C-alpha positions as CSV (number, residue, x, y, z in Angstrom):
1,X,-72.2,-114.8,59.4
2,X,-72.3,-115.8,55.7
3,X,-75.5,-117.7,54.7
4,X,-76.6,-119.2,51.4
5,X,-79.9,-117.5,50.8
6,X,-82.5,-118.7,48.2
7,X,-83.1,-115.9,45.7
8,X,-85.5,-117.8,43.4
9,X,-86.6,-121.1,42.0
10,X,-87.3,-122.4,38.5
11,X,-88.7,-125.6,37.1
12,X,-89.5,-127.4,33.9
13,X,-91.6,-130.5,33.1
14,X,-91.8,-132.1,29.7
15,X,-95.1,-131.6,27.8
16,X,-95.8,-135.4,27.5
17,X,-97.9,-136.6,30.4
18,X,-98.1,-140.4,30.9
19,X,-101.0,-141.6,33.1
20,X,-101.2,-144.8,35.0
21,X,-103.8,-146.1,32.6
22,X,-101.2,-146.3,29.9
23,X,-99.4,-149.1,31.8
24,X,-102.5,-151.3,31.6
25,X,-101.8,-151.9,27.9
26,X,-98.5,-153.6,28.5
27,X,-98.2,-154.6,32.2
28,X,-100.3,-156.6,34.6
29,X,-101.3,-153.6,36.6
30,X,-104.0,-150.9,36.9
31,X,-104.4,-147.2,37.7
32,X,-106.0,-148.1,41.1
33,X,-103.1,-150.5,42.0
34,X,-100.4,-148.0,41.1
35,X,-102.1,-145.1,42.9
36,X,-102.9,-147.2,45.9
37,X,-99.4,-148.5,46.3
38,X,-97.5,-145.3,45.4
39,X,-99.8,-142.3,45.4
40,X,-98.7,-141.6,41.8
41,X,-101.3,-140.8,39.2
42,X,-99.1,-139.6,36.3
43,X,-95.6,-138.6,35.3
44,X,-93.9,-136.4,32.7
45,X,-91.8,-138.1,30.0
46,X,-89.2,-136.2,28.0
47,X,-89.6,-136.1,24.2
48,X,-87.2,-138.2,22.1
49,X,-85.1,-135.1,21.3
50,X,-85.2,-133.6,24.8
51,X,-82.0,-134.0,26.8
52,X,-81.4,-133.6,30.5
53,X,-79.5,-130.4,29.6
54,X,-82.6,-129.0,27.9
55,X,-84.8,-129.6,30.9
56,X,-82.1,-128.2,33.3
57,X,-81.4,-125.1,31.1
58,X,-85.1,-124.2,31.1
59,X,-85.4,-124.6,34.9
60,X,-82.2,-122.6,35.4
61,X,-83.2,-119.8,33.1
62,X,-86.5,-119.4,34.9
63,X,-84.7,-119.2,38.2
64,X,-82.2,-116.5,36.9
65,X,-85.0,-114.5,35.3
66,X,-87.1,-114.7,38.5
67,X,-84.2,-113.4,40.6
68,X,-83.5,-110.6,38.1
69,X,-79.8,-111.0,38.2
70,X,-77.4,-111.2,35.2
71,X,-76.6,-114.8,34.2
72,X,-72.9,-113.9,34.1
73,X,-73.0,-113.0,37.8
74,X,-73.3,-116.7,38.7
75,X,-70.0,-118.2,39.9
76,X,-71.0,-121.9,40.2
77,X,-73.4,-124.3,38.5
78,X,-73.9,-127.7,40.1
79,X,-76.1,-130.2,38.3
80,X,-77.4,-133.1,40.4
81,X,-78.3,-135.9,38.0
82,X,-78.0,-139.6,37.3
83,X,-78.8,-139.2,33.7
84,X,-76.2,-136.9,32.0
85,X,-76.4,-136.2,28.3
86,X,-73.1,-137.8,27.7
87,X,-70.3,-139.5,29.6
88,X,-68.3,-136.4,29.1
89,X,-68.1,-133.5,29.2
90,X,-70.2,-132.8,32.3
91,X,-73.8,-131.8,31.4
92,X,-73.4,-128.8,33.7
93,X,-70.9,-127.1,31.3
94,X,-73.5,-127.4,28.5
95,X,-76.1,-125.7,30.8
96,X,-73.5,-123.1,31.7
97,X,-72.9,-122.3,28.0
98,X,-76.6,-122.3,27.1
99,X,-77.4,-119.9,30.0
100,X,-74.6,-117.5,28.9
101,X,-72.5,-118.0,32.0
102,X,-68.8,-117.5,31.1
103,X,-67.2,-117.4,34.5
104,X,-66.7,-119.7,37.6
105,X,-67.1,-123.4,37.5
106,X,-69.7,-126.0,36.5
107,X,-69.8,-129.8,37.2
108,X,-72.2,-132.7,37.6
109,X,-72.8,-134.5,40.9
110,X,-74.3,-138.0,41.1
111,X,-75.8,-139.1,44.4
112,X,-79.0,-140.5,42.8
113,X,-82.2,-139.5,44.6
114,X,-80.1,-137.7,47.3
115,X,-78.4,-135.7,44.6
116,X,-80.1,-132.4,45.3
117,X,-79.3,-132.5,49.0
118,X,-75.7,-133.3,48.2
119,X,-75.5,-130.5,45.7
120,X,-77.0,-128.0,48.2
121,X,-74.4,-129.1,50.8
122,X,-71.5,-128.6,48.3
123,X,-72.8,-125.2,47.1
124,X,-73.4,-124.1,50.6
125,X,-69.8,-124.9,51.6
126,X,-68.5,-122.9,48.6
127,X,-70.6,-120.0,49.5
128,X,-70.0,-119.8,53.3
129,X,-66.2,-120.2,52.6
130,X,-66.4,-117.0,50.6
131,X,-65.3,-118.6,47.3
132,X,-68.6,-118.1,45.6
133,X,-71.2,-115.4,45.7
134,X,-74.0,-116.9,43.6
135,X,-74.6,-120.6,42.8
136,X,-77.2,-122.2,40.6
137,X,-78.1,-125.6,42.0
138,X,-80.1,-127.8,39.6
139,X,-81.7,-131.2,39.8
140,X,-82.6,-132.7,36.4
141,X,-83.4,-136.2,35.3
142,X,-84.6,-138.1,32.2
143,X,-85.1,-141.4,34.0
144,X,-87.4,-142.6,31.2
145,X,-84.1,-143.4,29.3
146,X,-82.9,-145.9,31.9
147,X,-86.1,-147.8,32.8
148,X,-87.0,-151.3,31.9
149,X,-90.6,-150.7,30.7
150,X,-91.4,-154.4,31.3
151,X,-90.5,-154.2,35.0
152,X,-93.6,-153.3,36.9
153,X,-91.7,-152.8,40.1
154,X,-89.7,-149.8,38.8
155,X,-91.1,-148.3,35.6
156,X,-94.3,-147.1,37.2
157,X,-92.4,-145.1,39.8
158,X,-90.3,-142.6,37.8
159,X,-90.7,-139.5,35.7
160,X,-88.6,-136.8,34.1
161,X,-88.2,-133.2,35.1
162,X,-85.9,-130.4,36.4
163,X,-85.9,-127.7,38.9
164,X,-83.3,-125.1,40.2
165,X,-82.6,-123.0,43.2
166,X,-80.4,-119.8,42.8
167,X,-78.4,-119.2,46.0
168,X,-76.7,-116.0,47.0
169,X,-74.1,-115.3,49.7
170,X,-75.5,-112.8,52.2
171,X,-74.3,-111.6,55.6
172,X,-76.8,-112.5,58.3
173,X,-76.8,-112.2,62.1
174,X,-75.7,-115.8,62.7
175,X,-78.9,-116.9,64.5
176,X,-81.6,-119.4,63.6
177,X,-83.8,-116.6,62.4
178,X,-81.4,-116.0,59.5
179,X,-82.6,-116.7,56.0
180,X,-80.8,-119.3,54.0
181,X,-79.3,-122.7,54.6
182,X,-79.0,-123.4,58.4
183,X,-77.7,-126.9,58.0
184,X,-76.8,-129.4,55.2
185,X,-75.7,-132.9,56.2
186,X,-75.0,-135.8,54.0
187,X,-74.1,-139.5,54.5
188,X,-73.5,-142.7,52.6
189,X,-73.1,-146.4,53.3
190,X,-71.8,-148.5,50.4
191,X,-72.6,-151.8,52.0
192,X,-76.2,-151.3,50.7
193,X,-75.2,-150.4,47.1
194,X,-76.7,-153.6,45.7
195,X,-80.2,-152.6,46.8
196,X,-80.7,-149.9,44.1
197,X,-78.9,-149.1,41.0
198,X,-78.6,-149.8,37.3
199,X,-77.9,-153.2,35.6
200,X,-74.9,-151.9,33.7
201,X,-72.7,-148.9,33.2
202,X,-70.0,-147.3,31.0
203,X,-67.1,-149.4,32.4
204,X,-69.0,-152.6,33.2
205,X,-71.3,-153.2,30.2
206,X,-70.6,-150.1,28.0
207,X,-74.3,-149.2,28.3
208,X,-76.3,-146.9,30.5
209,X,-78.1,-149.9,32.1
210,X,-81.6,-150.0,33.5
211,X,-82.9,-149.4,37.0
212,X,-83.3,-152.2,39.5
213,X,-84.5,-151.9,43.1
214,X,-85.1,-154.1,46.1
215,X,-88.3,-152.2,46.9
216,X,-89.1,-153.5,50.4
217,X,-85.5,-152.9,51.6
218,X,-85.4,-149.4,50.1
219,X,-88.7,-148.6,51.8
220,X,-87.4,-149.8,55.2
221,X,-84.2,-147.7,54.9
222,X,-86.1,-144.6,53.6
223,X,-88.5,-144.5,56.6
224,X,-85.6,-144.9,59.0
225,X,-82.8,-142.8,57.6
226,X,-84.7,-139.8,56.3
227,X,-86.3,-139.1,59.8
228,X,-82.9,-139.6,61.4
229,X,-81.4,-137.1,58.9
230,X,-84.0,-134.5,59.9
231,X,-83.5,-135.1,63.6
232,X,-79.7,-134.7,63.1
233,X,-80.2,-131.5,61.2
234,X,-82.6,-129.9,63.7
235,X,-80.4,-131.0,66.6
236,X,-77.4,-129.3,64.9
237,X,-79.4,-126.0,64.6
238,X,-80.6,-126.2,68.1
239,X,-84.2,-125.9,67.0
240,X,-87.0,-128.4,68.0
241,X,-88.8,-130.5,65.4
242,X,-91.9,-128.3,66.1
243,X,-90.1,-125.4,64.5
244,X,-90.4,-127.0,61.0
245,X,-93.0,-125.2,59.0
246,X,-92.7,-127.5,56.0
247,X,-91.3,-130.9,55.3
248,X,-90.2,-131.3,51.6
249,X,-88.9,-134.9,51.4
250,X,-87.6,-136.7,48.3
251,X,-90.8,-137.5,46.4
252,X,-90.3,-141.3,46.0
253,X,-93.6,-142.7,47.1
254,X,-96.5,-141.3,49.1
255,X,-96.3,-144.1,51.6
256,X,-92.7,-143.2,52.3
257,X,-93.6,-139.5,52.7
258,X,-96.4,-140.5,55.2
259,X,-94.0,-142.8,57.0
260,X,-91.4,-140.2,57.4
261,X,-93.9,-137.6,58.7
262,X,-95.4,-140.1,61.1
263,X,-92.1,-141.0,62.6
264,X,-91.2,-137.3,63.1
265,X,-94.7,-136.6,64.5
266,X,-95.2,-134.0,61.8
267,X,-98.8,-133.3,60.6
268,X,-99.5,-134.5,57.1
269,X,-100.7,-131.0,56.2
270,X,-97.1,-129.8,56.7
271,X,-95.7,-132.2,54.1
272,X,-95.2,-130.9,50.6
273,X,-96.1,-133.7,48.2
274,X,-95.9,-133.5,44.4
275,X,-95.5,-137.2,43.9
276,X,-99.0,-137.7,42.5
277,X,-98.3,-135.5,39.4
278,X,-94.6,-135.8,39.0
279,X,-93.8,-139.4,40.2
280,X,-90.2,-139.9,41.4
281,X,-87.9,-137.5,39.5
282,X,-84.9,-138.5,41.5
283,X,-82.5,-135.5,42.0
284,X,-85.2,-133.1,40.7
285,X,-87.9,-134.1,43.1
286,X,-87.1,-131.9,46.1
287,X,-86.5,-128.7,44.1
288,X,-89.7,-129.4,42.1
289,X,-91.6,-129.6,45.3
290,X,-90.0,-126.4,46.7
291,X,-90.8,-124.6,43.4
292,X,-94.4,-125.7,43.4
293,X,-94.9,-124.8,47.1
294,X,-93.3,-121.4,46.8
295,X,-95.3,-120.5,43.7
296,X,-98.7,-121.6,45.1
297,X,-98.2,-119.6,48.2
298,X,-97.7,-122.3,50.8
299,X,-94.0,-121.8,51.3
300,X,-93.5,-118.2,52.5
301,X,-90.5,-116.1,53.2
302,X,-89.1,-116.7,56.6
303,X,-90.5,-120.2,57.0
304,X,-88.4,-123.2,57.9
305,X,-88.3,-126.1,55.5
306,X,-86.5,-129.4,56.0
307,X,-85.6,-131.5,52.9
308,X,-84.5,-135.1,53.6
309,X,-83.7,-137.6,50.9
310,X,-82.4,-141.2,50.4
311,X,-81.0,-142.6,47.2
312,X,-78.9,-145.3,45.7
313,X,-75.5,-145.8,47.3
314,X,-77.1,-145.8,49.8
315,X,-76.9,-142.0,50.1
316,X,-79.0,-139.8,52.4
317,X,-79.1,-136.5,54.1
318,X,-81.1,-133.4,54.9
319,X,-81.0,-129.7,54.2
320,X,-82.7,-127.2,56.5
321,X,-83.4,-123.8,54.9
322,X,-85.2,-120.7,56.2
323,X,-86.9,-119.5,53.0
C-alpha cells in the first residue's frame, strides 16, 4: 500500500519577539490577563520587509536540507496560508522558484486555521494515487498584517511563522503499523462563516481587511468539532483513542487545547503545546508544533500523532500520522 511518509520538518520564526507586556502600552490589558485567558506569553512578528514567502521558503529549505534530497526531486508544493504575498500569482510558485524546484506543481490553499490539515489531505491524495512522489507541505502566515491592533479580542492572539513537512511516497504493508499518513479527513459548514473572518477582501472592499471573531462561539465549536474529528479519524483507522501517543492540535488557545484533550480523555502530558511562545499562527501552528516536538525528542519515529484543527469557514478536520 502506498503511504505518505514524513521525511523531515523545517520551521522559521521571525526574529522580532513581542511580549504580552507590550500590549499594556496601548490596550486595557495586562500580561497576567492575556496569559491567564489564552496561555500565550509572546509571539513572533515579521519584519516590515519579511513576506509570507520569505518565512515559508526558509522553513521549506530547512526541511529539504534535513531530508537530504535534491530540491528538484519535489513534485508538489502546497502552501497553506490566509496571508499570501499578493492576490496573484500564488505565493507557492514564488517559494517553488526560490527553492530551485523547476518541476511539478505549486499552489496556495486557504482554509484558515485548518489550512495545514487540508493541505496534508490534498497532498496525501496526490501521493497515494501515484501522481506525486514527494510533496512539500508548508503552513506560513503573517497575521500581523491583517490584525486590528486596537481590538483586544483578536490582536493578542496571533503571531507570524512558518513550518513545513516533506512527504514521500513509500510502499508499506497496509497496516496501522505503517509509517505515514493513516487518515486525513476534512469538513466545512458555511452557515458559520460569519463567526470568524476578515472585515474586507479583494472583491468586497479592495483591501485585505482585518480579523474579527466571535470568541465564545469559536471556542464552543473548537472544543466540540476538534474532538469529533479525532474520533472520526481513529474510528476510520480502527485504532482506539488510547493508541494516540501525541495530540498536536491547532494552537489557538491553551484553554481550547485543554478542553479538546479533556473531552478525548487524553492526558495533558500527551498534548504538544507551543501556543505560549508562538501564539496562534493559523495554518503554521500544527507543523510548528510537530517540528518542535520532533526536534526536542518528544515525537519519535513510529509514534502516532493526531492533528485536529478548526478554522474560519467553519473548516475543521484531523490528520493521523505515524511518525
